C-alpha positions, 0 to 999 in steps of 0.5 A: 500500500502506498501512503500519501497525505493528498491523492489527486485523481486525473491530470486534466486542467483540474488535477494539474491545477490542484497539484500546482496550487498544493506546491505553491502552498508548500504542500509536497506530500501528494500523488496524482493518479492518471489512467493514461500514459500522459497528462492532458485529460480531455485534450489528450483523449479527444483526437477526432478531426477538427477538435478544438475549444469553444472558449478563446485560447487566452481565456482557456488556460491557467491565469498563472501560466499565460501563453502569449503565443497561441496561434489561433483565437480558438486553439485546436486539440494538439496545441492545447494538449501541448500547452498542458504538457509544457506546463506539466514539465515546467512545474515538474508534475511528471515526477508526482504522477503515477501513470497507467493507474486507474482509480476503481474505488475509494472507502473512508475509514472513520477510525483512521480518518483516511481514504483507502483507494483501490486502483488498477495497480496498487492500493493507496492510503490518503488523508485527503482525496481530490477528484479531478476526473471531470465530466467529459471522460466517459463516452455516452454510447447509446444502447441501440438494438443490433449495434453489436451485429454491425460488421464494419468499424464502429467507434465514439468520437472520443475514441477515434479510430485513426486506423480506419480510412474513411476515404470513399466510405459510406459513413453514418454519424449518430448525434449532432453534439459539440464534437460532431459539429466539429468532425462532420465538416472535416470528414465530409469531403473525403467520404462517399456518403455521410448520413447524419442522424440528428435527434434534436437540432443544436443552436449553432452560432458563428465562431469567427475563429482566426489565426492570431497574427499581424499587429494583434499577435505583436501586441499580445506577445511583445507588449508587457502586460498585454497578454493579461489585459487581453485575457481580462477583456475576454473574461468580461466579454464572455461574462456579459453573455450570461445576461442572456441565460438568466433574468429579465434579459433572456429575451435578448436571445430571441434576436440571436435566434431569429438571426441564426434561423435567417442565416440557416434559411439563406445558406441551405439550398434545400428548404426542408433541410434548413428547417430541420437545422433550426431548433424548436427550443430557446437558445442556451437551453442546451449547450450553445455550439460555435462553428464556422463550417458546420451548417454549409456542409449540408449543401454537399451532395454526399451529405444527408441530414436524417431526423426520423430517429434510429430504430436499430443497427443491422449488420450492414447499416442503420434503420430509421424509425420510418423503416428506411435502411441506410447501408453504411460502412462505418458508424461514428457516435457523436453522442457526448459523455456521461456527465450527471451520472459520471460517479456511477463508474467509480465507487466512493464510499463515505461514512458508514459505507454510504455510496456516493453514486447511490446517494446522488441517485436516491436523493439528488445530486447535492454538494456544497459549493460543487466541491464537497459532500456531507458524509464524505469527509476530506473528499473534494471534487473539481468541476463538480455538480453545478460548476460547469459553464455555458458561457465562460472558461471552466479553467477559471472555475477550477482555479477558484476551487483549488484555491478554496481547497487550499484555504480549507486545508489550512483551516483544518491544520489551524484547528487540529482537525483530522477531517472536515465535511459540510453540515447537512444544513449548509449543503441544503441551503446552498442547493436550495438557493442554487436550484431556485436560480437554476429553475428561472434560467433558460436551462430549465424553461427553454423547452428542451431536455439536455445532458445538463439535467439529471434523471429527475429533470434538474439541472445539476451541471451548470453554474446558474450565474456570473462566475465572479459571484462564484469567485466571491463565494469561494473567497472564504471558508465559513466555519459554521458551515462545516463539521470539524472532526478532531484528529485521531492518533494516526494508525498504520493501515492493516 
């Protein structure tokens, strides 16, 4: 058994950010577990054609590791991954990561006030457990009748099979989410036939992506302070768009909806296809997608948009609910990830053997600040429930969370506490106020169902407001909101 003070799971932005902040605070007794063979999380795994971020590069990065040399306004997967690897090398994070080690479960030992964490290799013993697994790492592959009988290649966008040559092939894409709208325009020119099976149309707005060059590049990379100034400008621009998702200014999105609909009708040659591409719910109810080349792809003769629903997959193709069988050579799922139910894949057991996934499923997903959970001492989540965003950079949220955890650990030390958890009352008050605000937002009233919602129909994913309000909330650690367990004399694991 390997013992450490703090165990971090994952090496995406969350896990890397936590590790760097621990070192900054003088805490060096920690280990990071990573199931793969390199850092990067989502940006290591998603290598599908056209993969890129939908938040500006200068905002989608660590505020304390600015990169004045981003090549594009919205960078691609390879450049983001290289940035993460360069940061990891600079901060010697490779030295503290145990690669090829996947967490399989964790159990809280009340007597010892320690976590026992099982993995694909070793067993770990830690005082504090920090989950940086994120919500975009478990592919959501739909359960479609007959899928296993298909004789051709079949894969999810997050597990792109680069050994499959799509040239001249008949390809079916199931799903039109954030990944699909990026890879569809990339593969359309090389395939013989592309069937896109759409369940509900996404709202797609122009990205206006471009190379950062000329005077802009010179100013950002050469003028002292300009990189941070540009980042700050992007932050407040993105923050302002939140006004369209909550409160009395939601009506402003109606103007954007009309413009997008008009653009689609003007761009698409076939009127019937154009109408299929226009959503019947409010902008922002589902994740708003940004791209410059997705809509025009449906003017190609080899691309067909199908919205009649998938009934089954046969050995040679996809049969839709209207009985039409479309013969294909390859099937690609663009169906997103398991988000609200991500902890169903990891067994975390707190006080009295209480299972985290069962607790969430039975009583609803409730946390304190989206970070910690009552009855699960010394367990922290980064980018946990209701801290994802639809308008700004999640890296900003991660930074606030890691700093807050550092403050909480310092308070534990000052009190001589061996363990800490939020009181049930504080957790309930936080969630009641949060759900009240969520219920008034477009995510709940926009006329759609989405991966933002859990099995009970409640939004357990998005932070329903300005991120600076989250920053303000996490500036302090209210002692009355926590149960501080007196430290017990440490005992070695059996």
